C-alpha positions as CSV (number, residue, x, y, z in Angstrom):
1,A,-17.6,-1.3,-16.3
2,A,-14.4,0.5,-15.2
3,G,-12.0,-2.4,-14.6
4,L,-10.1,-4.4,-17.2
5,T,-11.8,-7.6,-16.3
6,P,-15.1,-8.6,-14.8
7,V,-13.2,-9.7,-11.7
8,D,-11.6,-6.3,-11.3
9,D,-15.1,-4.6,-11.7
10,L,-16.5,-6.9,-9.0
11,I,-13.6,-6.3,-6.6
12,L,-13.6,-2.5,-7.1
13,E,-17.4,-2.0,-7.1
14,Y,-18.6,-4.4,-4.5
15,R,-15.8,-5.5,-2.3
16,L,-13.5,-2.5,-2.2
17,D,-15.9,0.3,-2.8
18,D,-13.6,2.8,-0.9
19,L,-11.1,2.4,-3.8
20,W,-13.9,3.2,-6.2
21,G,-14.7,6.3,-4.2
22,Y,-11.0,7.3,-4.0
23,Y,-10.9,7.8,-7.8
24,A,-14.5,9.0,-8.2
25,D,-14.3,11.8,-5.6
26,P,-11.3,14.2,-6.2
27,G,-12.0,16.1,-3.0
28,F,-11.8,12.9,-0.9
29,R,-8.7,11.8,-2.8
30,A,-7.0,15.2,-2.2
31,A,-7.9,15.2,1.5
32,A,-6.6,11.6,2.0
33,R,-3.3,12.5,0.4
34,E,-3.0,15.8,2.3
35,R,-3.2,14.0,5.7
36,L,-0.2,11.8,4.9
37,R,1.7,14.7,3.2
38,A,1.3,16.8,6.3
39,A,2.4,14.0,8.6
40,L,5.5,13.3,6.5
41,A,6.3,17.1,6.4
42,E,6.2,17.1,10.2
43,A,8.6,14.1,10.3
44,A,11.4,15.8,8.3
45,G,14.8,14.5,9.4
46,D,13.3,11.5,11.1
47,D,13.1,7.9,9.9
48,V,9.4,7.1,9.3
49,L,7.5,3.8,9.4
50,I,4.3,3.8,7.3
51,A,2.1,0.8,8.0
52,A,-0.7,1.0,5.4
53,H,-3.7,-1.3,5.2
54,S,-5.6,-1.7,1.9
55,M,-6.4,1.8,0.4
56,G,-3.8,3.2,2.8
57,G,-1.1,1.6,0.6
58,L,-2.6,3.3,-2.5
59,I,-2.5,6.6,-0.7
60,A,1.0,6.1,0.5
61,Y,2.2,5.2,-3.0
62,D,0.5,8.2,-4.5
63,V,1.9,10.6,-1.9
64,L,5.4,9.3,-2.1
65,R,5.5,9.2,-5.9
66,A,3.9,12.7,-6.2
67,A,6.5,14.2,-3.7
68,E,9.3,12.5,-5.7
69,A,8.0,14.1,-9.0
70,D,7.6,17.6,-7.6
71,G,10.8,17.6,-5.5
72,T,9.1,17.7,-2.1
73,P,11.7,16.6,0.5
74,L,10.7,13.5,2.3
75,P,12.1,11.7,5.3
76,R,13.6,8.2,4.9
77,C,10.6,5.9,4.9
78,T,9.9,2.2,5.5
79,L,6.6,1.0,4.1
80,I,4.7,-2.0,5.2
81,T,1.6,-2.6,3.1
82,L,-1.1,-4.9,4.5
83,G,-3.7,-6.4,2.2
84,S,-2.7,-4.0,-0.6
85,P,-4.8,-3.8,-3.8
86,L,-1.8,-2.3,-5.7
87,A,-1.7,-5.4,-8.0
88,L,-5.3,-4.9,-9.3
89,A,-5.2,-4.2,-13.1
90,E,-7.4,-1.1,-12.9
91,L,-5.2,0.5,-10.1
92,K,-2.0,-0.3,-12.0
93,L,-3.3,1.6,-15.0
94,K,-4.4,4.6,-12.9
95,L,-1.1,4.7,-11.1
96,A,0.9,4.5,-14.3
97,D,-1.2,7.3,-15.8
98,E,-0.5,9.5,-12.9
99,H,3.1,8.6,-11.9
100,G,4.6,6.9,-14.9
101,A,6.6,3.7,-14.5
102,L,5.5,1.5,-11.6
103,L,8.4,1.4,-9.2
104,V,9.3,1.6,-5.6
105,P,9.2,5.3,-4.5
106,A,12.6,6.9,-4.0
107,A,12.0,7.8,-0.4
108,L,11.7,4.2,0.6
109,T,14.5,2.3,2.3
110,A,12.4,-0.8,2.6
111,W,9.0,-2.0,1.4
112,T,7.4,-5.1,2.9
113,N,4.1,-6.2,1.4
114,L,2.2,-8.6,3.7
115,M,-0.6,-10.4,1.8
116,D,-2.9,-13.3,2.6
117,R,-3.4,-15.2,-0.6
118,Q,-7.1,-15.6,0.4
119,D,-7.6,-11.8,0.7
120,I,-9.7,-10.4,-2.1
121,A,-7.6,-7.2,-2.3
122,T,-4.4,-9.1,-3.0
123,V,-5.4,-11.0,-6.1
124,G,-3.1,-10.7,-9.0
125,D,0.7,-10.8,-9.2
126,D,3.0,-10.2,-6.3
127,L,4.0,-6.6,-6.0
128,A,7.7,-7.4,-6.6
129,E,6.7,-8.6,-10.1
130,I,5.0,-5.2,-10.9
131,Y,6.9,-2.5,-9.0
132,A,10.6,-2.2,-10.1
133,P,13.2,-1.4,-7.5
134,N,14.0,2.3,-7.0
135,A,17.3,3.9,-8.0
136,A,18.9,2.8,-4.7
137,G,18.0,-0.8,-5.6
138,V,15.2,-1.1,-2.9
139,P,12.7,-3.8,-4.1
140,V,9.3,-4.8,-2.8
141,R,9.6,-7.8,-0.5
142,D,6.4,-9.8,-0.7
143,V,5.6,-11.8,2.4
144,P,2.6,-14.3,2.3
145,V,0.9,-14.4,5.7
146,V,-2.2,-16.0,7.2
147,N,-4.7,-13.3,8.3
148,A,-6.6,-15.3,10.9
149,Y,-9.1,-12.6,11.9
150,R,-12.6,-13.9,12.7
151,R,-15.7,-11.7,13.0
152,P,-17.7,-12.0,16.2
153,D,-19.9,-14.6,14.5
154,G,-16.9,-16.8,13.8
155,T,-16.6,-16.2,10.1
156,E,-13.3,-15.2,8.6
157,N,-12.3,-11.9,7.1
158,R,-9.0,-12.3,5.4
159,H,-8.8,-8.6,4.6
160,K,-9.3,-7.2,8.1
161,S,-6.5,-4.9,9.3
162,Y,-6.5,-6.5,12.8
163,G,-5.6,-9.9,11.4
164,Y,-2.6,-8.4,9.5
165,L,-1.4,-6.5,12.5
166,R,-1.4,-9.7,14.7
167,T,0.8,-11.7,12.3
168,P,4.4,-12.5,13.4
169,E,5.5,-11.2,10.0
170,F,4.2,-7.7,10.8
171,S,6.0,-7.8,14.1
172,Q,9.2,-8.8,12.4
173,A,8.9,-6.0,9.8
174,V,8.4,-3.4,12.6
175,A,11.3,-4.9,14.6
176,G,13.5,-4.6,11.5
177,F,12.7,-1.0,11.2
178,L,13.4,-0.3,14.9
179,N,16.6,-2.2,14.8
180,A,17.9,-0.4,11.7
181,R,17.5,3.0,13.4
182,P,20.7,4.6,14.8
């Protein structure tokens, strides 16, 4: 058992096995992080919107906090997490071990966390209760949504990225980013 609770173990091992692999395979983890690091380096001087579903939110958090720690310059970023597992107990421990205190990365000018309360990845506390505001006072803004995605057979999948991308709350967060740009 790797998680803190049997529920964490089930979620990590059977429902979100890509998260399990992220920590089990250092090469995969490094490659995933490098893709985002390279994209952010290319965007130097621009305002950047990062929309990150599920494990993408974990990768974004890791990359932004690591850059902050090693002094890598980053563009001003807005983060929208969709179905983020960042409240899972096991992930919070791993993130704290690597990055120290759990807080909003310094490069973020806004962080909107969209979560469907029925999504297996979003169990646990709201992110705003876990991740302290950054030095500029930027908090996580948790926004409950209804992910109404249906598989072709009609069954629901509350974690599917398509469902999050179709919510009015996602459109509002993107519009807020676009309207805030000079």
